[in-house]
C-alpha positions in Angstrom: -1.4 -15.4 -22.9 -3.0 -12.4 -21.1 -6.4 -14.0 -21.2 -5.0 -17.3 -19.8 -3.4 -15.5 -17.0 -6.6 -13.7 -16.2 -8.5 -17.0 -16.1 -5.9 -18.5 -13.8 -6.1 -15.5 -11.5 -9.9 -15.7 -11.4 -9.8 -19.4 -10.7 -7.3 -18.8 -7.9 -9.5 -16.1 -6.3 -12.6 -18.4 -6.5 -10.5 -21.2 -4.8 -9.5 -18.8 -2.0 -13.2 -17.8 -1.5 -14.0 -21.4 -1.0 -11.1 -21.6 1.6 -12.5 -18.5 3.3 -15.9 -20.1 3.7 -14.4 -23.3 5.0 -12.2 -21.4 7.5 -15.1 -19.3 8.7 -17.3 -22.3 9.3 -14.6 -24.0 11.3 -14.0 -21.0 13.4 -17.7 -20.4 14.1 -18.1 -24.1 15.1 -15.3 -23.6 17.6 -16.9 -20.5 19.1 -14.8 -17.9 17.3 -16.5 -15.3 15.1 -14.2 -13.9 12.4 -14.6 -10.9 10.1 -13.4 -11.2 6.5 -11.3 -8.3 5.2 -9.5 -7.4 2.0 -9.8 -9.7 -1.0 -13.5 -10.3 -1.9 -14.4 -7.4 0.4 -12.3 -5.0 -1.6 -14.0 -6.3 -4.8 -17.4 -5.8 -3.2 -16.8 -2.1 -2.4 -14.3 -1.0 -5.0 -14.7 -3.2 -8.1 -18.2 -4.6 -8.2 -18.5 -4.2 -12.0 -15.0 -5.6 -12.7 -13.9 -8.2 -10.2 -10.9 -9.1 -12.3 -9.4 -5.6 -11.5 -8.5 -6.9 -8.1 -6.6 -10.1 -7.7 -5.7 -11.5 -4.2 -3.5 -14.3 -3.2 -4.6 -15.2 0.4 -7.5 -15.0 2.8 -7.5 -12.3 5.4 -9.5 -12.9 8.6 -9.7 -10.7 11.8 -10.5 -12.2 15.1 -10.7 -10.7 18.6 -7.2 -10.5 20.2 -8.3 -12.8 23.0 -9.4 -15.4 20.4 -6.1 -15.5 18.5 -4.6 -18.7 20.0 -8.0 -20.6 19.8 -8.4 -19.6 16.1 -4.9 -20.9 15.3 -5.8 -24.2 16.9 -9.0 -24.4 15.0 -7.4 -23.7 11.6 -4.6 -26.2 12.5 -7.4 -28.7 12.3 -7.9 -27.8 8.6 -4.3 -28.3 7.9 -3.1 -24.7 8.2 0.4 -24.3 9.8 1.9 -21.2 11.3 5.4 -21.0 10.0 6.3 -18.4 12.6 5.2 -20.6 15.5 8.8 -21.2 16.7 10.0 -17.6 16.1 11.0 -15.5 19.1 8.7 -12.5 19.8 11.5 -10.2 18.5 11.7 -12.2 15.2 8.0 -11.6 14.4 7.9 -7.8 14.8 6.6 -7.7 11.2 3.9 -10.2 12.3 3.0 -8.7 15.6 -0.6 -8.3 14.7 -1.1 -11.3 12.4 -0.1 -14.9 11.9 0.5 -16.2 8.4 -1.0 -19.7 8.1 -0.2 -21.9 5.2 -1.7 -25.2 4.0 0.3 -27.3 1.6 -0.7 -30.3 -0.4 -3.4 -30.9 -3.1 -5.3 -27.7 -2.1 -2.7 -25.2 -1.0 -3.9 -22.0 0.5 -2.8 -19.2 2.8 -4.7 -17.4 5.5 -3.5 -14.2 7.3 -5.1 -14.3 10.7 -5.2 -10.8 12.1 -5.7 -9.6 15.7 -5.0 -6.0 14.5 -3.7 -4.3 11.4 -0.8 -2.3 10.0 -0.4 0.9 12.1 -3.1 0.1 14.7 -1.8 0.8 18.2 -5.0 -0.4 20.0 -6.2 -3.8 18.6 -9.0 -4.0 21.2 -10.6 -0.7 20.0 -9.9 -1.8 16.3 -11.8 -5.0 16.9 -14.7 -3.2 18.7 -15.1 -0.8 15.8 -15.0 -3.6 13.2 -17.7 -5.6 15.1 -19.9 -2.6 15.7 -19.7 -1.5 12.1 -19.9 -5.0 10.5 -22.1 -5.8 7.5 -22.8 -9.1 5.7 -21.6 -10.5 2.4 -22.9 -13.7 0.7 -19.9 -15.8 -0.4 -20.0 -19.4 -1.5 -23.4 -20.1 0.1 -22.3 -18.6 3.5 -23.1 -15.3 5.1 -19.8 -13.7 6.2 -19.3 -10.7 8.4 -17.3 -7.9 6.7 -16.4 -4.3 7.6 -18.7 -1.5 6.6 -17.7 1.2 4.1 -16.1 3.3 6.9 -13.8 0.6 8.2 -13.1 -0.6 4.7 -11.9 2.9 3.7 -9.7 2.8 6.9 -8.2 -0.6 5.8 -7.6 0.6 2.3 -5.5 3.6 3.6 -3.7 1.6 6.2 -2.8 -1.0 3.5 -1.4 1.7 1.3 0.8 2.8 4.2 2.4 -0.7 4.2 2.1 -1.8 0.5 5.0 -4.3 0.7 6.3 -5.2 -2.8 3.0 -4.7 -4.6 1.4 -1.8 -6.4 -2.2 -3.0 -5.8 -2.7 -1.3 -2.4 -1.9 2.1 -4.1 -4.3 1.3 -6.9 -7.0 0.3 -4.4 -6.4 3.6 -2.6 -6.9 5.6 -5.8 -10.1 3.7 -6.4 -11.3 4.1 -2.9 -10.8 7.8 -3.0 -13.0 7.8 -6.1 -15.7 5.5 -4.7 -16.0 6.5 -1.0 -17.4 10.0 -0.4 -15.6 12.4 1.9 -18.0 11.8 4.9 -17.0 8.1 4.8 -13.3 9.2 4.9 -14.0 11.6 7.7 -15.6 8.8 9.8 -12.7 6.5 8.9 -10.3 9.2 10.3 -12.4 9.2 13.6 -12.1 5.4 13.8 -8.3 5.6 13.1 -7.9 8.1 15.9 -9.7 6.0 18.4 -7.6 2.9 17.4 -4.3 4.8 17.5 -3.9 4.4 13.7 -4.2 8.1 12.6 -0.5 8.5 11.7 -0.5 5.5 9.4 -3.9 6.5 8.1 -2.6 9.9 7.1 0.6 8.5 5.6 -1.5 6.0 3.6 -3.7 8.8 2.2 -0.7 10.8 1.2 0.5 8.0 -1.1 -1.9 9.7 -3.6 -2.1 13.3 -4.6 -5.8 13.3 -4.2 -5.5 11.5 -0.9 -3.0 14.1 0.3 -5.4 16.9 -0.5 -8.2 15.0 1.4 -5.9 14.5 4.4 -5.3 18.2 4.5 -9.0 18.9 4.4 -9.6 16.4 7.2 -7.0 18.2 9.3 -4.7 15.2 9.4 -1.1 16.4 10.0 1.8 15.0 8.0 3.3 13.4 11.2 4.2 9.8 11.7 7.0 7.7 13.4 10.1 7.0 11.2 9.1 3.3 11.0 5.7 4.2 9.5 7.3 6.5 6.9 10.0 3.9 6.0 7.4 1.2 5.5 5.2 3.4 3.4 8.2 4.4 1.2 9.3 0.8 0.7 12.6 1.6 2.2 15.6 -0.7 2.8 14.5 -3.4 5.3 17.5 -2.6 7.4 16.3 0.9 7.7 13.0 -0.4 9.1 15.0 -2.6 11.5 17.0 0.4 12.6 13.9 2.5 13.3 12.4 -0.4 15.3 15.6 -0.6 17.3 15.9 3.1 18.0 12.2 3.3 19.1 13.1 1.5 22.3 13.1 3.8 25.3 16.5 3.0 26.8 20.1 2.3 25.7 19.9 -1.2 27.3 16.6 -2.0 25.5 18.1 -0.7 22.2 21.2 -2.9 22.5 19.0 -5.9 23.4 16.8 -5.2 20.4 19.9 -4.8 18.1 21.2 -8.2 19.3 17.9 -9.8 18.6 17.8 -8.5 15.1 21.4 -9.4 14.4 21.0 -12.9 15.8 17.4 -14.1 15.4 16.1 -17.5 16.5 17.3 -20.7 14.8 13.7 -21.2 13.4 13.8 -17.8 11.8 17.3 -18.1 10.2 16.4 -21.6 8.9 13.2 -20.2 7.4 15.0 -17.4 5.8 18.2 -19.2 4.6 18.1 -22.8 3.3 21.8 -23.3 4.0 21.0 -22.9 7.7 19.1 -26.2 7.6 22.2 -28.2 6.9 23.4 -29.0 10.4 25.5 -27.0 12.8 28.0 -25.7 10.1 25.1 -24.7 7.9 23.5 -22.8 10.7 26.7 -20.9 11.5 27.1 -20.1 7.8 23.5 -18.8 7.8 24.2 -16.3 10.6 27.5 -15.2 9.0 25.8 -14.8 5.6 22.9 -12.8 7.2 25.4 -10.3 8.8 27.6 -10.1 5.8 24.8 -9.4 3.4 23.5 -6.5 5.6 26.8 -4.7 6.3 27.1 -3.1 2.8 23.5 -1.8 3.2 24.1 0.0 6.5 25.0 3.4 5.0 21.8 3.4 2.9 19.7 2.3 5.8 21.1 5.1 8.0 20.5 7.7 5.3 16.9 6.5 4.8 16.3 6.4 8.6 17.6 10.0 9.1 15.4 11.3 6.3 12.3 9.6 7.7 13.1 10.7 11.3 13.6 14.3 10.1 11.0 14.9 7.4 12.2 18.5 6.9 15.5 17.1 5.8 14.1 14.4 3.5 15.9 13.9 0.2 14.4 15.5 -3.0 11.6 13.8 -4.7 13.8 12.5 -7.6 16.1 10.7 -5.2 13.1 9.0 -3.5 11.9 8.1 -7.0 15.2 6.5 -7.7 14.9 4.5 -4.5 11.5 3.2 -5.8 13.1 2.2 -9.1 15.8 0.2 -7.2 13.1 -1.6 -5.2 10.9 -2.2 -8.3 13.1 -2.1 -11.4 10.7 -3.7 -13.9 7.5 -1.6 -13.2 9.6 1.4 -12.4 11.6 1.3 -15.7 8.4 0.8 -17.7 6.9 3.9 -16.0 10.1 5.9 -16.8 10.0 4.8 -20.4 6.3 5.6 -20.8 6.6 9.0 -19.1 9.5 10.0 -21.4 7.5 9.0 -24.5 4.3 10.7 -23.3 6.1 13.8 -22.4 7.8 14.0 -25.8 4.4 13.3 -27.5 2.7 16.1 -25.6 5.4 18.6 -26.2 5.4 17.8 -29.9 1.6 17.9 -30.4 0.6 20.7 -28.1 1.3 23.5 -30.7 -1.6 22.0 -32.7 -4.0 22.3 -29.9 -5.2 20.2 -26.9 -7.4 18.0 -29.2 -4.3 17.0 -31.2 -2.5 15.4 -28.2 -2.4 11.6 -28.3 -0.4 10.0 -25.6 0.9 6.4 -25.8 -1.1 4.0 -23.8 0.5 3.4 -20.3 1.6 -0.2 -19.7 -0.4 -2.4 -17.5 0.6 -2.3 -13.8 2.0 1.2 -14.1 4.1 1.9 -11.0 4.3 4.8 -8.5 3.2 8.3 -9.6 6.3 9.7 -7.8 8.4 8.2 -10.6 6.2 9.9 -13.2 6.7 13.2 -11.4 10.4 12.8 -11.0 10.8 12.1 -14.8 8.7 15.2 -15.7 10.8 17.3 -13.4 14.0 16.0 -15.0 12.7 16.8 -18.4 11.7 20.3 -17.3 8.1 19.6 -18.5 5.9 22.7 -18.5 2.8 22.8 -16.5 0.3 21.9 -19.2 2.5 19.1 -20.6 2.9 17.8 -17.1 -0.8 17.9 -16.4 -1.7 16.1 -19.6 0.8 13.3 -19.0 -0.4 12.9 -15.4 -4.0 12.9 -16.6 -3.2 10.0 -19.0 -1.5 8.1 -16.2 -4.5 8.5 -13.8 -7.0 7.6 -16.6 -5.1 4.3 -17.1 -5.8 3.5 -13.5 -9.5 4.2 -13.9 -9.5 7.7 -12.4 -10.7 10.6 -14.5 -9.2 14.0 -13.5 -9.7 17.2 -15.4 -6.9 19.4 -16.5 -7.6 22.9 -15.2 -6.2 25.9 -17.2 -6.3 29.3 -15.5 -5.1 32.8 -16.1 -4.6 35.9 -13.9 -6.3 39.2 -14.2 -5.3 41.2 -17.3 -4.2 44.2 -15.3 -1.4 42.2 -13.7 0.0 41.0 -17.0 -0.8 37.8 -18.7 0.1 34.6 -16.9 -1.3 31.1 -17.5 -1.0 27.9 -15.4 -2.3 24.4 -15.6 -2.8 21.6 -13.0 -4.9 18.5 -12.4 -8.2 18.9 -10.6 -7.6 17.8 -7.0 -4.0 19.0 -6.7 -3.2 21.3 -3.9 -1.6 23.9 -6.2 -0.6 27.1 -4.5 -1.1 29.2 -7.7 -4.7 28.2 -8.0 -6.0 30.7 -5.6 -4.5 33.6 -7.5 -5.8 32.7 -10.9 -9.2 32.6 -12.7 -10.2 29.3 -14.3 -10.4 29.6 -18.1 -10.9 26.0 -19.3 -11.3 22.4 -18.1 -10.1 19.6 -20.3 -11.8 16.3 -19.2 -9.9 13.0 -19.5 -12.8 11.4 -21.5 -12.3 14.0 -24.3 -8.8 12.5 -25.1 -8.1 9.1 -26.4 -4.7 7.5 -26.3 -3.7 5.3 -29.2 
């Protein structure tokens, strides 16, 4: 079954590559020069030896902001329809920088047409940097323009800051941190600053322990608007709406924004709720259901917004991990179960020595590391046990991190501590490294 699913995913990606080439040819014929991002570009930079490690479900193209309307017209000629076309501007705040185009029928496909990206405040500068730093990729017999390594690293981090319901952006970030050297990330930070994307870039990097350490080295402060933090944390959508509303400068503007969110356009409500397509009574029922479904979530949304707006008062890590579990129960519970088993195995086997530790193999698609850390804290795992479990978790994602074991000077009384290489551990500066235990010296069963 797994092999069949892999073949289907590969076939789907190949079909999307064909659609990408077709779309680029149509745009070029109409005088619009697009740049391909994500999808096959991510495979090109991060997974060249294992394309199956990155599966994508649409085509992402960037065009100049001034060419957006023309590009939509040209792709309409290929059968792609913008399902947000009749939305009001306030309805599409999630699509302010992109248009989702869908083609139905015998050869269904989806294209995300971008005039910017998540967290980018200046689309014109973003486009200028992409074009100045573009490279070429041969795909389906066509030479396509793609971002260079610097802009690709930027996009990886920005996507991790807005991962949606998927874990793949975080996996891509981990891989990007391994593949791209620090000078590339430093240049990416410079581009992010020029395009007004540095807050999202920093938050994206901090989705990973290694990335957080890199962000500190690059001098990127852990500062971002509440809406950026909420999006990165996969918060309650109503909390994101609240942050968007309160970002307005005046009370009048906030009230107008609140009304627009509470009562979106007819096209939006009909797209969101099928019952709203059943005449006038169905439309009224749609609005009533929309409001009724959101009222019980207001307290959670307010709590999440307050935590994001005041990072110093953010809830403890275990509570944020529980929020991740609520948003992704299947992958989250599998992560919890694996972490408990791995922690128990490490605790039982460590008395026999490091070489005796055999952790259970993590399930495919392991979720967020914050869940792993929360479970380890709840189990009061010791530093070495915690480091070995995290090492196994990282290795399952293709990242090899050494466990570092260090001790203090004998005159100060014996004290030992363990952590993963790359962690920003405050105790590291006070200890002398004694041993490194590489991931490739341990094999899970």
